[in-house]
C-alpha positions as CSV (number, residue, x, y, z in Angstrom):
1,M,-22.8,18.3,15.6
2,I,-19.1,16.9,14.4
3,V,-16.2,17.4,16.7
4,Y,-12.8,16.9,15.7
5,L,-9.8,15.9,18.6
6,T,-5.9,16.1,18.3
7,R,-3.5,13.8,20.0
8,R,0.0,14.9,19.2
9,E,2.8,12.0,19.9
10,H,6.5,12.3,19.4
11,F,9.4,10.1,18.3
12,N,13.3,10.0,16.5
13,A,14.3,8.1,13.7
14,A,16.9,7.9,10.9
15,H,16.8,7.6,7.6
16,K,18.5,7.5,4.1
17,L,16.3,9.3,1.0
18,W,18.3,7.0,-1.7
19,V,16.9,5.4,-5.0
20,D,19.6,2.2,-5.8
21,K,19.6,2.7,-9.6
22,W,20.4,6.0,-9.2
23,S,24.1,7.2,-9.7
24,E,25.2,9.0,-6.2
25,E,25.5,12.4,-8.4
26,K,21.8,12.1,-9.2
27,N,20.8,11.3,-5.4
28,F,22.6,14.1,-4.1
29,E,21.1,16.2,-6.7
30,I,17.5,15.4,-6.1
31,F,17.6,14.4,-1.8
32,G,20.6,16.8,-1.2
33,K,22.1,16.0,2.7
34,C,19.2,13.5,2.8
35,A,21.0,11.0,0.6
36,N,24.0,11.1,3.0
37,K,25.5,7.5,3.0
38,N,25.2,7.3,7.1
39,F,21.7,8.2,7.6
40,H,20.4,11.1,9.8
41,G,17.9,11.4,12.2
42,H,14.4,13.8,12.8
43,N,12.5,15.0,16.0
44,Y,9.1,13.7,14.7
45,D,5.8,15.0,15.9
46,L,3.2,13.1,15.2
47,Q,-0.7,14.9,15.0
48,V,-3.7,12.6,14.4
49,T,-7.2,13.7,14.4
50,V,-10.5,11.9,14.6
51,K,-13.8,13.0,14.2
52,G,-17.3,12.2,15.1
53,T,-20.4,12.8,17.3
54,P,-19.3,13.5,21.2
55,D,-21.3,10.3,23.2
56,P,-24.1,12.1,25.2
57,L,-22.8,9.9,28.4
58,T,-19.1,10.8,28.3
59,G,-18.5,13.8,26.2
60,F,-16.0,11.9,24.3
61,I,-15.7,10.9,20.4
62,M,-13.2,8.6,21.6
63,D,-11.0,8.5,25.1
64,A,-7.9,10.8,24.5
65,K,-5.7,8.4,26.8
66,K,-6.7,5.4,24.1
67,L,-6.1,7.0,20.8
68,S,-2.4,8.1,22.5
69,N,-2.0,4.1,23.3
70,I,-3.0,3.4,19.9
71,L,-0.5,5.9,18.8
72,K,2.3,4.6,20.9
73,E,1.8,1.1,20.1
74,K,1.3,0.9,16.4
75,V,3.5,3.7,15.2
76,C,5.9,5.7,18.2
77,N,6.9,2.2,19.6
78,V,7.6,0.6,16.3
79,L,9.8,3.7,15.3
80,D,11.2,5.4,17.9
81,H,14.9,5.0,17.9
82,T,14.7,3.3,14.6
83,N,16.7,3.1,11.1
84,M,13.8,3.1,9.2
85,N,15.4,2.0,6.0
86,L,17.0,-0.9,8.3
87,D,14.7,-2.1,11.0
88,D,12.0,-3.5,10.7
89,N,8.2,-1.8,10.8
90,F,5.3,-0.9,8.9
91,L,7.0,0.5,5.9
92,P,6.8,-2.1,2.8
93,K,10.4,-2.6,1.6
94,G,11.6,-0.5,-1.4
95,I,9.4,2.5,0.1
96,L,11.3,5.5,1.0
97,A,11.0,7.0,4.3
98,T,9.6,10.4,3.0
99,T,7.8,12.0,5.8
100,E,4.5,12.1,2.7
101,N,4.9,8.1,2.8
102,L,5.0,8.1,6.5
103,V,1.8,9.5,6.9
104,Y,0.0,7.1,4.4
105,Y,0.9,4.1,6.4
106,I,0.9,5.9,9.5
107,W,-3.2,6.0,8.4
108,Q,-2.7,2.7,7.6
109,E,-1.4,1.5,10.8
110,I,-4.4,3.4,13.2
111,E,-7.1,3.3,11.3
112,P,-8.5,-0.5,12.3
113,H,-7.6,0.3,15.9
114,L,-10.1,3.7,16.3
115,D,-13.7,3.3,18.2
116,E,-16.4,2.4,15.8
117,N,-18.0,5.9,16.6
118,C,-15.0,8.1,15.4
119,Q,-13.3,8.6,11.9
120,L,-9.9,9.2,11.2
121,H,-9.7,12.8,9.7
122,S,-6.0,13.6,9.1
123,V,-2.6,12.3,10.2
124,K,0.2,15.2,10.4
125,L,3.7,14.6,10.5
126,Y,6.3,17.0,11.5
127,E,9.6,16.4,10.0
128,T,11.0,19.2,11.3
129,R,9.2,22.7,12.2
130,N,9.3,23.7,8.8
131,I,8.5,20.6,7.1
132,W,5.5,18.4,7.6
133,A,3.3,16.6,5.5
134,E,-0.3,15.9,6.0
135,Y,-3.3,12.8,4.7
136,F,-6.6,13.1,4.8
137,G,-7.1,9.4,3.4
138,E,-7.7,10.3,0.2
């Protein structure tokens, strides 16, 4: 029996989408308002799903509180109320802080810290209620 457990967390962060080798016109053409020179922010909702067989004694795949602590320590506390373009975080230098890139690098940050009896299934990040990205480790 494989069961999926999802934990949701939240953080606020600012970013700017901008490619230095492009002109200002091209950046605004491609990124629109997201190329604002003064940056802009989002209220991100993070959903992480793990999967596995529940422990016969506890019934847990993983303790949801432990999963919450990992997400807070490795992601939310690192990104919350920061400028993801300027402040130190787990994004490699030169990688744009798009929702698509963030889900990949969030996966890399949390996967090594999960219990050995469960697997990371997906990382879903809502930038707005209408825009999100999801990564399945592929």
